[in-house]
N, C-alpha and C positions, 0 to 999 in steps of 0.2 A: 545356697550351699557354698561353703568355703572351699577354695582351692587348696590343694595340698602344696605346701611350699617346700621345694626340694633344697637340701643343703647345697651350698656353692662348691664347685670344684675349683680350688685355687692353686692346684699343683703347678701350673705353668709359671706362677710368680715365684716359686721356690726352685724351679729348674734353672731359670736364668733370672738373675736379680734385675728388677726393673731399673731403668734410668729415666728420670723425668726431666723435662725442660720447661722453663718459663722464659719470658722475655729477657731476663737478666741472670737467671740461675740455671745451674745443672744440679740435679739431685741424683747422686751416684752412690754406689756402695761405699761404705766406710771400710778402709783397709788398714793394715799395720803401717802403711806409709803415712797415714794420718795421725800417727801416735804423737808427734811433737805438737801439732796444732790442737789435738784433743786435750793433751796434757795442759797446754796453755790456758784453755778455758776451764778445765776441770779443777785447776788449783786456784782459780780466781773466785774469791768469795762473792763478788758482785754477779758474775755469770751464773754461779750455782746457788745463789741465795734461795731460790724457790724450787730447787730440784729435790727429788726424793732420795738422792744419794749424798754421801758425805764428800766434802772437798777432798780431792786426791792429795795424798801426802808425798807420793813419789811416782816416778815413771812406771814402777811395778804395778801400782794401782791402775794406771791407764792401760797398760798391756793386758792386765786381767780383765778390764772392762771391754777392750776390743775383742779379746778371746770369747767373752760372753756373747757379744753381738754375733759372731760367727756361729757359735753353738746354737743360739736361739733361732738364727736363720735356718740352719741345718735341721732343727727340730720343728720348723714351720710355725714358730711362735711369734716371730717378730721380723719386720723388714725395716732395716735402718738405713738412713741415707746421710752422706756428707753433703752439706750445702756448700756449693762453690760458685764464685762469680764466673759467669760465662766468658767474659772478656779477658780475665786474667788467670782463672783457675784457682784463685785464692780461697782457701777453706774459711768459711765464716760462721759455721755452726752445724747443727745436725737436726734431723727430724726423723720421724718414722711412724710405722703402724705397729700396734701391739694389741693385746686382748682380741686377737682375730677369732671371730666366731662364724665359720661357714654355715653352721646350723641356723643361727639367728640372723645371718646376713648383716652382722654388725662388726664394727672395728673401732679402736681408739687411736687417736693421733697424739703425738707429743713432739716438742720442738724446743730448741735452744739456739739463741743467736748471740755471738760475742758482742759485748757492750759497744765496741767502736762502730758497730754497724746498726745500732738501734736508731729508730726514727727515719729510716730510709725506705720503708715499705717492703723490705725483703721478706720478712716473716709472713705478712699478709699474702704476698705473691706466692710463697712456697705452700702455705696452708690451702689457698684456693686451688692450686694444682693438685695437692694431695686429695682434697675433697673431690675434684673432678675425676681423678684417677680411680679413687675408691668406688664412686658411683658408676662411672662409665665403663671402666676397664674390668674392675673386680666384681661388679654386680652387687655391691653393698646397698642396703636399704637405710641403715642408720650409722652415723659417724658420731663418736663421742670424744670429748676432751675435758680435761680438768685443769684447774690451776688453784694455787693458794688464794685464799680470800683477799690477801693483800697484794696480789700480783695484778695490778691494774693494767699494765701493758699487755699481758697475755689475755686477759679478759677482753680487752678492746680488739685484739687480733681476732678472737673467736667471733665477736659481735660483727666486726667488719666483714667477716666471711659468711655471714648469714646464720651462724649458730645461735641457739636460744638457750638462755639460762634455765635449767630445769630444777636445780636444787642447790642448797648450801648445806654441807655436812659439817656440823660443829664438832670441833676437837676430833677430827676424823683420823688423823695420823699422829704418830709421835716421831719427831725429828730432833736430833740433838737435845734430847731430854725435855722437849717442849711439845705440847699438844698444838696441832695445826689444823685450822678449819679450811675446807676446800669448797670450790664452786664446780658444778658439773654442767657442761654445755653439750648440746647435741644438734644435729641437723638431720632431717629425714629426706630421702629422695622423693622428689615430686614425680608423680606418674604422668 
């Protein structure tokens, strides 16, 4: 006989924004104080090459984006983090949880690291902590992430973190007038 699976109660994560720590990083709420650092990566075509949003054209785009983060958190739809170096506080990227499904015990993660910090293991460190938090603290059963077919760095991060490639979606999205294929990865909590 199958057990009835009760939807998760995630309310505490939306009453007080979580702060996560790793050996070298602090994952803290993104605030308006992060506007300059966010703008710096959001206008960079290298940083945003594989992102589902367009490169920001002005600080107004960045302010609107940061306002959306706050609204999505208030609506319990997304938990976004600024990634900062623990020893200096320097903002080096962002990450977060979205497509949060208490009913299905599943969640998606997303992330972006500024190019000057690539190749140092920060993203793997952050994603491993997000996976730990989602499984151990939030009670999730399944964690998903996607990347563009050509985003080899992101795919390697997911693979290093124990995620398994489940599907390739051909011409899955339209971005900048072009069809983009994506890869879908997931990890399931071991009982």
